[in-house]
BAMIFI-373635 format. One record per residue (C-alpha): residue number from 1; residue in one letter; x, y, z. Coordinates in steps of 0.02 Angstrom, whole numbers, plus 50000, padded with zeros to 5 digits. Example, Ala and Ser with C-alpha at 12.3 -4.5 7.8 and 13.67 -1.06 7.14 Angstrom:
BEGIN
{resi=1, resn=a, xx=50615, yy=49775, zz=50390}
{resi=2, resn=s, xx=50684, yy=49947, zz=50357}
# end
This chain:
BEGIN
{resi=1, resn=x, xx=49415, yy=50740, zz=47806}
{resi=2, resn=x, xx=49500, yy=50586, zz=47893}
{resi=3, resn=x, xx=49401, yy=50520, zz=48008}
{resi=4, resn=x, xx=49540, yy=50559, zz=48178}
{resi=5, resn=x, xx=49403, yy=50499, zz=48300}
{resi=6, resn=x, xx=49318, yy=50346, zz=48276}
{resi=7, resn=x, xx=49150, yy=50385, zz=48378}
{resi=8, resn=x, xx=49005, yy=50350, zz=48330}
{resi=9, resn=x, xx=48874, yy=50458, zz=48255}
{resi=10, resn=x, xx=48995, yy=50614, zz=48245}
{resi=11, resn=x, xx=49126, yy=50647, zz=48077}
{resi=12, resn=x, xx=49282, yy=50792, zz=48120}
{resi=13, resn=x, xx=49267, yy=50924, zz=48011}
{resi=14, resn=x, xx=49426, yy=51026, zz=48074}
{resi=15, resn=x, xx=49562, yy=51018, zz=48160}
{resi=16, resn=x, xx=49681, yy=51148, zz=48231}
{resi=17, resn=x, xx=49844, yy=51130, zz=48340}
{resi=18, resn=x, xx=49906, yy=51258, zz=48455}
{resi=19, resn=x, xx=49979, yy=51300, zz=48633}
{resi=20, resn=x, xx=50025, yy=51149, zz=48652}
{resi=21, resn=x, xx=49847, yy=51053, zz=48640}
{resi=22, resn=x, xx=49738, yy=51000, zz=48487}
{resi=23, resn=x, xx=49562, yy=51058, zz=48458}
{resi=24, resn=x, xx=49450, yy=50931, zz=48332}
{resi=25, resn=x, xx=49294, yy=50996, zz=48277}
{resi=26, resn=x, xx=49148, yy=50865, zz=48232}
{resi=27, resn=x, xx=48963, yy=50884, zz=48215}
{resi=28, resn=x, xx=48828, yy=50737, zz=48224}
{resi=29, resn=x, xx=48774, yy=50643, zz=48075}
{resi=30, resn=x, xx=48593, yy=50670, zz=48016}
{resi=31, resn=x, xx=48486, yy=50588, zz=48145}
{resi=32, resn=x, xx=48276, yy=50598, zz=48126}
{resi=33, resn=x, xx=48198, yy=50720, zz=48229}
{resi=34, resn=x, xx=48141, yy=50674, zz=48406}
{resi=35, resn=x, xx=47966, yy=50679, zz=48468}
{resi=36, resn=x, xx=47936, yy=50781, zz=48631}
{resi=37, resn=x, xx=47971, yy=50668, zz=48785}
{resi=38, resn=x, xx=47841, yy=50787, zz=48878}
{resi=39, resn=x, xx=47697, yy=50799, zz=48770}
{resi=40, resn=x, xx=47742, yy=50671, zz=48621}
{resi=41, resn=x, xx=47711, yy=50806, zz=48482}
{resi=42, resn=x, xx=47831, yy=50823, zz=48337}
{resi=43, resn=x, xx=47996, yy=50939, zz=48360}
{resi=44, resn=x, xx=48076, yy=51064, zz=48224}
{resi=45, resn=x, xx=48266, yy=51107, zz=48210}
{resi=46, resn=x, xx=48302, yy=51261, zz=48328}
{resi=47, resn=x, xx=48486, yy=51293, zz=48287}
{resi=48, resn=x, xx=48645, yy=51204, zz=48366}
{resi=49, resn=x, xx=48757, yy=51207, zz=48488}
{resi=50, resn=x, xx=48942, yy=51170, zz=48512}
{resi=51, resn=x, xx=49003, yy=51100, zz=48651}
{resi=52, resn=x, xx=49188, yy=51063, zz=48704}
{resi=53, resn=x, xx=49256, yy=50906, zz=48795}
{resi=54, resn=x, xx=49414, yy=50826, zz=48851}
{resi=55, resn=x, xx=49460, yy=50673, zz=48735}
{resi=56, resn=x, xx=49616, yy=50559, zz=48744}
{resi=57, resn=x, xx=49767, yy=50628, zz=48703}
{resi=58, resn=x, xx=49838, yy=50603, zz=48520}
{resi=59, resn=x, xx=50029, yy=50654, zz=48474}
{resi=60, resn=x, xx=50078, yy=50688, zz=48650}
{resi=61, resn=x, xx=49957, yy=50824, zz=48682}
{resi=62, resn=x, xx=49801, yy=50877, zz=48763}
{resi=63, resn=x, xx=49627, yy=50846, zz=48655}
{resi=64, resn=x, xx=49487, yy=50952, zz=48664}
{resi=65, resn=x, xx=49345, yy=50882, zz=48551}
{resi=66, resn=x, xx=49212, yy=51032, zz=48508}
{resi=67, resn=x, xx=49044, yy=50948, zz=48474}
{resi=68, resn=x, xx=48908, yy=51030, zz=48354}
{resi=69, resn=x, xx=48744, yy=50955, zz=48395}
{resi=70, resn=x, xx=48564, yy=51006, zz=48337}
{resi=71, resn=x, xx=48441, yy=51093, zz=48459}
{resi=72, resn=x, xx=48281, yy=51037, zz=48441}
{resi=73, resn=x, xx=48113, yy=51118, zz=48522}
{resi=74, resn=x, xx=47928, yy=51083, zz=48551}
{resi=75, resn=x, xx=47822, yy=51210, zz=48479}
{resi=76, resn=x, xx=47679, yy=51138, zz=48597}
{resi=77, resn=x, xx=47771, yy=51156, zz=48771}
{resi=78, resn=x, xx=47928, yy=51260, zz=48738}
{resi=79, resn=x, xx=48029, yy=51095, zz=48780}
{resi=80, resn=x, xx=48221, yy=51117, zz=48713}
{resi=81, resn=x, xx=48314, yy=50944, zz=48680}
{resi=82, resn=x, xx=48489, yy=50902, zz=48626}
{resi=83, resn=x, xx=48530, yy=50728, zz=48547}
{resi=84, resn=x, xx=48624, yy=50634, zz=48684}
{resi=85, resn=x, xx=48797, yy=50528, zz=48617}
{resi=86, resn=x, xx=48841, yy=50376, zz=48713}
{resi=87, resn=x, xx=49029, yy=50434, zz=48715}
{resi=88, resn=x, xx=49023, yy=50594, zz=48815}
{resi=89, resn=x, xx=49009, yy=50628, zz=49001}
{resi=90, resn=x, xx=48901, yy=50801, zz=49020}
{resi=91, resn=x, xx=48933, yy=50811, zz=49171}
{resi=92, resn=x, xx=49121, yy=50820, zz=49175}
{resi=93, resn=x, xx=49147, yy=50881, zz=49006}
{resi=94, resn=x, xx=49248, yy=50731, zz=48966}
{resi=95, resn=x, xx=49218, yy=50594, zz=48851}
{resi=96, resn=x, xx=49199, yy=50401, zz=48912}
{resi=97, resn=x, xx=49356, yy=50317, zz=48847}
{resi=98, resn=x, xx=49469, yy=50476, zz=48922}
{resi=99, resn=x, xx=49390, yy=50435, zz=49101}
{resi=100, resn=x, xx=49429, yy=50244, zz=49045}
{resi=101, resn=x, xx=49608, yy=50303, zz=49030}
{resi=102, resn=x, xx=49619, yy=50382, zz=49190}
{resi=103, resn=x, xx=49515, yy=50243, zz=49276}
{resi=104, resn=x, xx=49693, yy=50133, zz=49227}
{resi=105, resn=x, xx=49818, yy=50260, zz=49270}
{resi=106, resn=x, xx=49742, yy=50337, zz=49434}
{resi=107, resn=x, xx=49824, yy=50230, zz=49544}
{resi=108, resn=x, xx=49989, yy=50229, zz=49478}
{resi=109, resn=x, xx=50016, yy=50392, zz=49436}
{resi=110, resn=x, xx=50003, yy=50570, zz=49514}
{resi=111, resn=x, xx=49875, yy=50672, zz=49494}
{resi=112, resn=x, xx=49970, yy=50829, zz=49427}
{resi=113, resn=x, xx=50054, yy=50710, zz=49279}
{resi=114, resn=x, xx=49891, yy=50650, zz=49214}
{resi=115, resn=x, xx=49813, yy=50833, zz=49242}
{resi=116, resn=x, xx=49968, yy=50881, zz=49121}
{resi=117, resn=x, xx=49938, yy=50737, zz=49008}
{resi=118, resn=x, xx=49764, yy=50771, zz=48990}
{resi=119, resn=x, xx=49721, yy=50955, zz=48995}
{resi=120, resn=x, xx=49604, yy=50915, zz=49140}
{resi=121, resn=x, xx=49581, yy=51002, zz=49288}
{resi=122, resn=x, xx=49669, yy=50899, zz=49467}
{resi=123, resn=x, xx=49518, yy=50916, zz=49546}
{resi=124, resn=x, xx=49412, yy=50813, zz=49394}
{resi=125, resn=x, xx=49558, yy=50682, zz=49399}
{resi=126, resn=x, xx=49544, yy=50662, zz=49584}
{resi=127, resn=x, xx=49346, yy=50631, zz=49578}
{resi=128, resn=x, xx=49370, yy=50522, zz=49429}
{resi=129, resn=x, xx=49478, yy=50437, zz=49556}
{resi=130, resn=x, xx=49367, yy=50433, zz=49699}
{resi=131, resn=x, xx=49215, yy=50353, zz=49604}
{resi=132, resn=x, xx=49355, yy=50218, zz=49543}
{resi=133, resn=x, xx=49401, yy=50182, zz=49723}
{resi=134, resn=x, xx=49197, yy=50180, zz=49772}
{resi=135, resn=x, xx=49187, yy=50019, zz=49638}
{resi=136, resn=x, xx=49321, yy=49961, zz=49676}
{resi=137, resn=x, xx=49282, yy=49946, zz=49865}
{resi=138, resn=x, xx=49103, yy=49878, zz=49814}
{resi=139, resn=x, xx=49183, yy=49744, zz=49709}
{resi=140, resn=x, xx=49362, yy=49680, zz=49754}
{resi=141, resn=x, xx=49362, yy=49554, zz=49898}
{resi=142, resn=x, xx=49556, yy=49468, zz=49944}
{resi=143, resn=x, xx=49562, yy=49316, zz=50002}
{resi=144, resn=x, xx=49565, yy=49299, zz=50172}
{resi=145, resn=x, xx=49761, yy=49240, zz=50255}
{resi=146, resn=x, xx=49774, yy=49107, zz=50316}
{resi=147, resn=x, xx=49945, yy=49194, zz=50390}
{resi=148, resn=x, xx=49911, yy=49371, zz=50438}
{resi=149, resn=x, xx=50049, yy=49521, zz=50483}
{resi=150, resn=x, xx=49978, yy=49670, zz=50572}
{resi=151, resn=x, xx=50096, yy=49825, zz=50578}
{resi=152, resn=x, xx=50070, yy=50015, zz=50604}
{resi=153, resn=x, xx=50125, yy=50165, zz=50491}
{resi=154, resn=x, xx=50118, yy=50350, zz=50522}
{resi=155, resn=x, xx=50053, yy=50413, zz=50359}
{resi=156, resn=x, xx=49957, yy=50582, zz=50303}
{resi=157, resn=x, xx=49957, yy=50651, zz=50489}
{resi=158, resn=x, xx=49909, yy=50477, zz=50588}
{resi=159, resn=x, xx=49936, yy=50316, zz=50639}
{resi=160, resn=x, xx=49859, yy=50171, zz=50518}
{resi=161, resn=x, xx=49845, yy=50004, zz=50536}
{resi=162, resn=x, xx=49901, yy=49899, zz=50378}
{resi=163, resn=x, xx=49864, yy=49718, zz=50369}
{resi=164, resn=x, xx=49951, yy=49586, zz=50242}
{resi=165, resn=x, xx=49948, yy=49416, zz=50184}
{resi=166, resn=x, xx=50098, yy=49331, zz=50241}
{resi=167, resn=x, xx=50084, yy=49164, zz=50133}
{resi=168, resn=x, xx=50065, yy=49259, zz=49995}
{resi=169, resn=x, xx=50175, yy=49415, zz=50011}
{resi=170, resn=x, xx=50054, yy=49515, zz=49989}
{resi=171, resn=x, xx=49941, yy=49667, zz=50043}
{resi=172, resn=x, xx=49762, yy=49617, zz=50133}
{resi=173, resn=x, xx=49699, yy=49797, zz=50201}
{resi=174, resn=x, xx=49738, yy=49954, zz=50290}
{resi=175, resn=x, xx=49628, yy=50023, zz=50405}
{resi=176, resn=x, xx=49620, yy=50230, zz=50443}
{resi=177, resn=x, xx=49683, yy=50207, zz=50634}
{resi=178, resn=x, xx=49762, yy=50086, zz=50739}
{resi=179, resn=x, xx=49647, yy=50086, zz=50886}
{resi=180, resn=x, xx=49528, yy=49957, zz=50942}
{resi=181, resn=x, xx=49387, yy=50075, zz=50894}
{resi=182, resn=x, xx=49431, yy=50035, zz=50713}
{resi=183, resn=x, xx=49524, yy=49852, zz=50717}
{resi=184, resn=x, xx=49380, yy=49780, zz=50830}
{resi=185, resn=x, xx=49242, yy=49836, zz=50693}
{resi=186, resn=x, xx=49360, yy=49753, zz=50540}
{resi=187, resn=x, xx=49413, yy=49603, zz=50633}
{resi=188, resn=x, xx=49206, yy=49552, zz=50679}
{resi=189, resn=x, xx=49152, yy=49570, zz=50490}
{resi=190, resn=x, xx=49314, yy=49492, zz=50434}
{resi=191, resn=x, xx=49243, yy=49347, zz=50299}
{resi=192, resn=x, xx=49306, yy=49186, zz=50335}
{resi=193, resn=x, xx=49375, yy=49246, zz=50495}
{resi=194, resn=x, xx=49410, yy=49058, zz=50559}
{resi=195, resn=x, xx=49510, yy=49024, zz=50426}
{resi=196, resn=x, xx=49663, yy=49132, zz=50511}
{resi=197, resn=x, xx=49767, yy=49013, zz=50606}
{resi=198, resn=x, xx=49922, yy=49137, zz=50633}
{resi=199, resn=x, xx=49940, yy=49307, zz=50681}
{resi=200, resn=x, xx=50118, yy=49384, zz=50663}
{resi=201, resn=x, xx=50132, yy=49570, zz=50760}
{resi=202, resn=x, xx=50223, yy=49661, zz=50874}
{resi=203, resn=x, xx=50206, yy=49712, zz=51070}
{resi=204, resn=x, xx=50072, yy=49818, zz=51058}
{resi=205, resn=x, xx=49929, yy=49763, zz=51160}
{resi=206, resn=x, xx=49791, yy=49843, zz=51059}
{resi=207, resn=x, xx=49813, yy=49739, zz=50914}
{resi=208, resn=x, xx=49798, yy=49579, zz=51015}
{resi=209, resn=x, xx=49660, yy=49638, zz=51087}
{resi=210, resn=x, xx=49581, yy=49674, zz=50934}
{resi=211, resn=x, xx=49581, yy=49528, zz=50838}
{resi=212, resn=x, xx=49585, yy=49393, zz=50971}
{resi=213, resn=x, xx=49391, yy=49382, zz=51026}
{resi=214, resn=x, xx=49342, yy=49387, zz=50820}
{resi=215, resn=x, xx=49495, yy=49277, zz=50744}
{resi=216, resn=x, xx=49443, yy=49084, zz=50862}
{resi=217, resn=x, xx=49593, yy=48988, zz=50773}
{resi=218, resn=x, xx=49733, yy=49118, zz=50768}
{resi=219, resn=x, xx=49875, yy=49100, zz=50870}
{resi=220, resn=x, xx=49986, yy=49251, zz=50893}
{resi=221, resn=x, xx=50152, yy=49247, zz=50835}
{resi=222, resn=x, xx=50261, yy=49422, zz=50895}
{resi=223, resn=x, xx=50380, yy=49475, zz=50763}
{resi=224, resn=x, xx=50555, yy=49386, zz=50785}
{resi=225, resn=x, xx=50632, yy=49571, zz=50708}
{resi=226, resn=x, xx=50533, yy=49691, zz=50857}
{resi=227, resn=x, xx=50622, yy=49565, zz=50974}
{resi=228, resn=x, xx=50801, yy=49559, zz=50912}
{resi=229, resn=x, xx=50776, yy=49737, zz=50873}
{resi=230, resn=x, xx=50791, yy=49763, zz=51061}
{resi=231, resn=x, xx=50945, yy=49707, zz=51070}
{resi=232, resn=x, xx=51024, yy=49808, zz=50963}
{resi=233, resn=x, xx=50930, yy=49972, zz=51059}
{resi=234, resn=x, xx=51007, yy=49905, zz=51216}
{resi=235, resn=x, xx=51169, yy=49883, zz=51143}
{resi=236, resn=x, xx=51152, yy=50070, zz=51038}
{resi=237, resn=x, xx=51106, yy=50131, zz=51231}
{resi=238, resn=x, xx=51265, yy=50074, zz=51297}
{resi=239, resn=x, xx=51350, yy=50152, zz=51157}
{resi=240, resn=x, xx=51279, yy=50323, zz=51200}
{resi=241, resn=x, xx=51322, yy=50303, zz=51358}
{resi=242, resn=x, xx=51503, yy=50284, zz=51334}
{resi=243, resn=x, xx=51516, yy=50425, zz=51202}
{resi=244, resn=x, xx=51435, yy=50550, zz=51331}
{resi=245, resn=x, xx=51601, yy=50515, zz=51464}
{resi=246, resn=x, xx=51701, yy=50601, zz=51296}
{resi=247, resn=x, xx=51764, yy=50721, zz=51236}
{resi=248, resn=x, xx=51676, yy=50807, zz=51083}
{resi=249, resn=x, xx=51804, yy=50771, zz=50923}
{resi=250, resn=x, xx=51785, yy=50574, zz=51033}
{resi=251, resn=x, xx=51619, yy=50568, zz=51015}
{resi=252, resn=x, xx=51597, yy=50611, zz=50847}
{resi=253, resn=x, xx=51738, yy=50486, zz=50815}
{resi=254, resn=x, xx=51641, yy=50328, zz=50907}
{resi=255, resn=x, xx=51481, yy=50367, zz=50797}
{resi=256, resn=x, xx=51554, yy=50386, zz=50657}
{resi=257, resn=x, xx=51676, yy=50228, zz=50661}
{resi=258, resn=x, xx=51580, yy=50098, zz=50791}
{resi=259, resn=x, xx=51382, yy=50130, zz=50760}
{resi=260, resn=x, xx=51380, yy=50026, zz=50607}
{resi=261, resn=x, xx=51511, yy=49921, zz=50662}
{resi=262, resn=x, xx=51420, yy=49862, zz=50827}
{resi=263, resn=x, xx=51261, yy=49835, zz=50744}
{resi=264, resn=x, xx=51307, yy=49724, zz=50623}
{resi=265, resn=x, xx=51310, yy=49533, zz=50651}
{resi=266, resn=x, xx=51477, yy=49457, zz=50699}
{resi=267, resn=x, xx=51443, yy=49331, zz=50546}
{resi=268, resn=x, xx=51435, yy=49502, zz=50420}
{resi=269, resn=x, xx=51602, yy=49577, zz=50485}
{resi=270, resn=x, xx=51738, yy=49609, zz=50369}
{resi=271, resn=x, xx=51921, yy=49544, zz=50401}
{resi=272, resn=x, xx=51962, yy=49752, zz=50433}
{resi=273, resn=x, xx=51807, yy=49763, zz=50538}
{resi=274, resn=x, xx=51850, yy=49619, zz=50656}
{resi=275, resn=x, xx=52038, yy=49704, zz=50671}
{resi=276, resn=x, xx=51940, yy=49843, zz=50709}
{resi=277, resn=x, xx=51825, yy=49760, zz=50852}
{resi=278, resn=x, xx=51957, yy=49660, zz=50933}
{resi=279, resn=x, xx=52018, yy=49860, zz=50956}
{resi=280, resn=x, xx=51862, yy=49902, zz=51047}
{resi=281, resn=x, xx=51886, yy=49760, zz=51161}
{resi=282, resn=x, xx=52033, yy=49812, zz=51219}
{resi=283, resn=x, xx=52000, yy=50004, zz=51231}
{resi=284, resn=x, xx=51805, yy=49995, zz=51260}
{resi=285, resn=x, xx=51779, yy=49829, zz=51366}
{resi=286, resn=x, xx=51612, yy=49877, zz=51413}
{resi=287, resn=x, xx=51565, yy=49899, zz=51238}
{resi=288, resn=x, xx=51614, yy=49763, zz=51189}
{resi=289, resn=x, xx=51539, yy=49664, zz=51343}
{resi=290, resn=x, xx=51370, yy=49746, zz=51268}
{resi=291, resn=x, xx=51402, yy=49696, zz=51090}
{resi=292, resn=x, xx=51443, yy=49506, zz=51140}
{resi=293, resn=x, xx=51271, yy=49516, zz=51236}
{resi=294, resn=x, xx=51185, yy=49587, zz=51085}
{resi=295, resn=x, xx=51255, yy=49447, zz=50966}
{resi=296, resn=x, xx=51207, yy=49307, zz=51116}
{resi=297, resn=x, xx=51016, yy=49362, zz=51103}
{resi=298, resn=x, xx=51025, yy=49330, zz=50913}
{resi=299, resn=x, xx=51071, yy=49173, zz=50944}
{resi=300, resn=x, xx=50906, yy=49122, zz=51020}
{resi=301, resn=x, xx=50822, yy=49137, zz=50845}
{resi=302, resn=x, xx=50973, yy=49003, zz=50771}
{resi=303, resn=x, xx=50892, yy=48872, zz=50883}
{resi=304, resn=x, xx=50816, yy=48737, zz=50782}
{resi=305, resn=x, xx=50668, yy=48691, zz=50886}
{resi=306, resn=x, xx=50567, yy=48763, zz=51046}
{resi=307, resn=x, xx=50633, yy=48700, zz=51164}
{resi=308, resn=x, xx=50829, yy=48756, zz=51134}
{resi=309, resn=x, xx=50766, yy=48928, zz=51124}
{resi=310, resn=x, xx=50723, yy=48930, zz=51261}
{resi=311, resn=x, xx=50860, yy=48850, zz=51355}
{resi=312, resn=x, xx=50974, yy=48979, zz=51244}
{resi=313, resn=x, xx=50878, yy=49099, zz=51313}
{resi=314, resn=x, xx=50897, yy=49062, zz=51506}
{resi=315, resn=x, xx=51055, yy=49030, zz=51472}
{resi=316, resn=x, xx=51073, yy=49222, zz=51404}
{resi=317, resn=x, xx=50972, yy=49284, zz=51538}
{resi=318, resn=x, xx=51071, yy=49214, zz=51688}
{resi=319, resn=x, xx=51237, yy=49261, zz=51628}
{resi=320, resn=x, xx=51193, yy=49449, zz=51625}
{resi=321, resn=x, xx=51279, yy=49544, zz=51773}
{resi=322, resn=x, xx=51201, yy=49600, zz=51909}
{resi=323, resn=x, xx=51179, yy=49789, zz=51912}
{resi=324, resn=x, xx=51249, yy=49828, zz=51739}
{resi=325, resn=x, xx=51155, yy=49829, zz=51571}
{resi=326, resn=x, xx=51007, yy=49888, zz=51610}
{resi=327, resn=x, xx=50919, yy=49891, zz=51451}
{resi=328, resn=x, xx=50961, yy=49711, zz=51410}
{resi=329, resn=x, xx=50902, yy=49662, zz=51582}
{resi=330, resn=x, xx=50734, yy=49773, zz=51516}
{resi=331, resn=x, xx=50733, yy=49643, zz=51373}
{resi=332, resn=x, xx=50747, yy=49490, zz=51490}
{resi=333, resn=x, xx=50584, yy=49538, zz=51563}
{resi=334, resn=x, xx=50488, yy=49581, zz=51413}
{resi=335, resn=x, xx=50554, yy=49398, zz=51323}
{resi=336, resn=x, xx=50485, yy=49312, zz=51504}
{resi=337, resn=x, xx=50315, yy=49430, zz=51498}
{resi=338, resn=x, xx=50283, yy=49396, zz=51331}
{resi=339, resn=x, xx=50364, yy=49223, zz=51333}
{resi=340, resn=x, xx=50207, yy=49103, zz=51256}
{resi=341, resn=x, xx=50173, yy=49217, zz=51102}
{resi=342, resn=x, xx=50366, yy=49259, zz=51079}
{resi=343, resn=x, xx=50418, yy=49095, zz=51061}
{resi=344, resn=x, xx=50274, yy=49015, zz=50968}
{resi=345, resn=x, xx=50388, yy=49063, zz=50834}
{resi=346, resn=x, xx=50445, yy=48889, zz=50842}
{resi=347, resn=x, xx=50272, yy=48811, zz=50833}
{resi=348, resn=x, xx=50205, yy=48873, zz=50657}
{resi=349, resn=x, xx=50226, yy=48774, zz=50521}
{resi=350, resn=x, xx=50342, yy=48906, zz=50445}
{resi=351, resn=x, xx=50468, yy=49038, zz=50523}
{resi=352, resn=x, xx=50334, yy=49169, zz=50514}
{resi=353, resn=x, xx=50396, yy=49375, zz=50514}
{resi=354, resn=x, xx=50323, yy=49529, zz=50475}
{resi=355, resn=x, xx=50459, yy=49582, zz=50355}
{resi=356, resn=x, xx=50349, yy=49596, zz=50192}
{resi=357, resn=x, xx=50232, yy=49702, zz=50319}
{resi=358, resn=x, xx=50374, yy=49817, zz=50374}
{resi=359, resn=x, xx=50437, yy=49838, zz=50178}
{resi=360, resn=x, xx=50248, yy=49888, zz=50135}
{resi=361, resn=x, xx=50271, yy=50025, zz=50273}
{resi=362, resn=x, xx=50396, yy=50094, zz=50172}
{resi=363, resn=x, xx=50325, yy=50071, zz=50006}
{resi=364, resn=x, xx=50180, yy=50161, zz=50048}
{resi=365, resn=x, xx=50272, yy=50292, zz=50121}
{resi=366, resn=x, xx=50370, yy=50333, zz=49943}
{resi=367, resn=x, xx=50188, yy=50333, zz=49878}
{resi=368, resn=x, xx=50130, yy=50462, zz=49984}
{resi=369, resn=x, xx=50286, yy=50573, zz=49962}
{resi=370, resn=x, xx=50268, yy=50544, zz=49751}
{resi=371, resn=x, xx=50082, yy=50620, zz=49759}
{resi=372, resn=x, xx=50113, yy=50743, zz=49935}
{resi=373, resn=x, xx=49954, yy=50790, zz=49991}
{resi=374, resn=x, xx=49841, yy=50653, zz=49944}
{resi=375, resn=x, xx=49694, yy=50604, zz=50074}
{resi=376, resn=x, xx=49695, yy=50448, zz=50149}
{resi=377, resn=x, xx=49568, yy=50362, zz=50060}
{resi=378, resn=x, xx=49671, yy=50394, zz=49909}
{resi=379, resn=x, xx=49846, yy=50345, zz=49973}
{resi=380, resn=x, xx=49757, yy=50183, zz=50030}
{resi=381, resn=x, xx=49674, yy=50138, zz=49870}
{resi=382, resn=x, xx=49851, yy=50147, zz=49787}
{resi=383, resn=x, xx=49916, yy=50019, zz=49906}
{resi=384, resn=x, xx=49767, yy=49888, zz=49900}
{resi=385, resn=x, xx=49708, yy=49903, zz=49756}
{resi=386, resn=x, xx=49863, yy=49922, zz=49638}
{resi=387, resn=x, xx=49800, yy=49824, zz=49479}
{resi=388, resn=x, xx=49980, yy=49775, zz=49419}
{resi=389, resn=x, xx=50037, yy=49705, zz=49578}
{resi=390, resn=x, xx=49890, yy=49595, zz=49614}
{resi=391, resn=x, xx=49899, yy=49406, zz=49615}
{resi=392, resn=x, xx=49769, yy=49303, zz=49535}
{resi=393, resn=x, xx=49753, yy=49107, zz=49567}
{resi=394, resn=x, xx=49642, yy=48976, zz=49500}
{resi=395, resn=x, xx=49563, yy=48843, zz=49623}
{resi=396, resn=x, xx=49415, yy=48728, zz=49615}
{resi=397, resn=x, xx=49327, yy=48687, zz=49780}
{resi=398, resn=x, xx=49387, yy=48519, zz=49847}
{resi=399, resn=x, xx=49260, yy=48387, zz=49837}
{resi=400, resn=x, xx=49193, yy=48452, zz=49682}
{resi=401, resn=x, xx=49175, yy=48335, zz=49505}
{resi=402, resn=x, xx=49326, yy=48426, zz=49392}
{resi=403, resn=x, xx=49192, yy=48486, zz=49292}
{resi=404, resn=x, xx=49155, yy=48613, zz=49409}
{resi=405, resn=x, xx=49191, yy=48777, zz=49335}
{resi=406, resn=x, xx=49362, yy=48858, zz=49416}
{resi=407, resn=x, xx=49373, yy=48993, zz=49522}
{resi=408, resn=x, xx=49479, yy=49167, zz=49524}
{resi=409, resn=x, xx=49544, yy=49203, zz=49692}
{resi=410, resn=x, xx=49642, yy=49368, zz=49713}
{resi=411, resn=x, xx=49772, yy=49380, zz=49853}
{resi=412, resn=x, xx=49803, yy=49567, zz=49838}
{resi=413, resn=x, xx=49943, yy=49657, zz=49782}
{resi=414, resn=x, xx=50110, yy=49574, zz=49792}
{resi=415, resn=x, xx=50239, yy=49681, zz=49881}
{resi=416, resn=x, xx=50385, yy=49620, zz=49812}
{resi=417, resn=x, xx=50325, yy=49672, zz=49638}
{resi=418, resn=x, xx=50259, yy=49834, zz=49730}
{resi=419, resn=x, xx=50426, yy=49867, zz=49768}
{resi=420, resn=x, xx=50505, yy=49836, zz=49609}
{resi=421, resn=x, xx=50358, yy=49968, zz=49538}
{resi=422, resn=x, xx=50445, yy=50091, zz=49664}
{resi=423, resn=x, xx=50605, yy=50058, zz=49618}
{resi=424, resn=x, xx=50556, yy=50092, zz=49428}
{resi=425, resn=x, xx=50473, yy=50252, zz=49501}
{resi=426, resn=x, xx=50303, yy=50193, zz=49489}
{resi=427, resn=x, xx=50190, yy=50170, zz=49613}
{resi=428, resn=x, xx=50063, yy=50023, zz=49573}
# end
């Protein structure tokens, strides 16, 4: 019979295809009678044993491999023995090559799809994945970021902390919780922590209090988008306050026609939207005023340097009307309270934002939806160890001779690549 297996030590003797799967029966090739591993006496043949293992799919169908192996018995001590085959995982009843194929796919495919393809139980796929994750945690090491992003996301029922490398736009790590009890040990044990120069995050104080004591050379930059979003929120407050004074039909009209119009930047408005905004200025002057203050606040980040940005902010702050626009006054207080960290945006050698970290949040949540019910450990591995997106470069240590072997440097999964995979229905 044609060898359909290509496995050492066995030859196929039968093939059946039924019930949406293929069953191949194979027997071991002749091997010498072994000595008893217990007493050293010669063993004798004592029948045979047929065991079924899952193998790699063929013709888009799951494969069951039935292996017939001789059994040997020791007449002296009664010990029984069946010859081992190196390509079999006796514990899981699968071939080692199928395990390798599952390991290649389990972090970017759902467990159910792999179970359907291979005929294995979902729990078997899961256990193979957990073994892989345990190995990756011991062997994969990414370069510590020079520019680090820190953000939160709600995942698998709790708030997690996601950490990115903003210089390479890649994932660095994910922590189970965003509490100081979880973050402080992470930063304390971070390799090469002295090379972190900038950290971009929001104004949530536990972030700064967690990394501050352990990253001696790092300066905080409060994320631009968290700051300007407060201006948009202040505008939304004024719009909703206006809506509350209107009849139901007028409220719906304002919400549908004006919400997205007022949230857009003035430079992004179409000619028709500009005409609509002029109507708003005539009919709803208070809303138009709030829109102008939102736009003027955004202009702070158009400043070319720190001194100009501070001047634009102070001018904006001084122009706020007393007793009106309470959310804009609250925004001004927030900027004053976090002045150093907000305006550090202009001190950095490049403009640092957490946009890619925010984008990663959406990708991770998408992966979570595709594998609904996955544990945090599996979701984290799908984000942090996505092999197809991992960034590797080659570098030599400075000051060493050119004959020194180059060293591969890994920077974690590239976030734009993950986004592209997600758009194609993949997750890593």
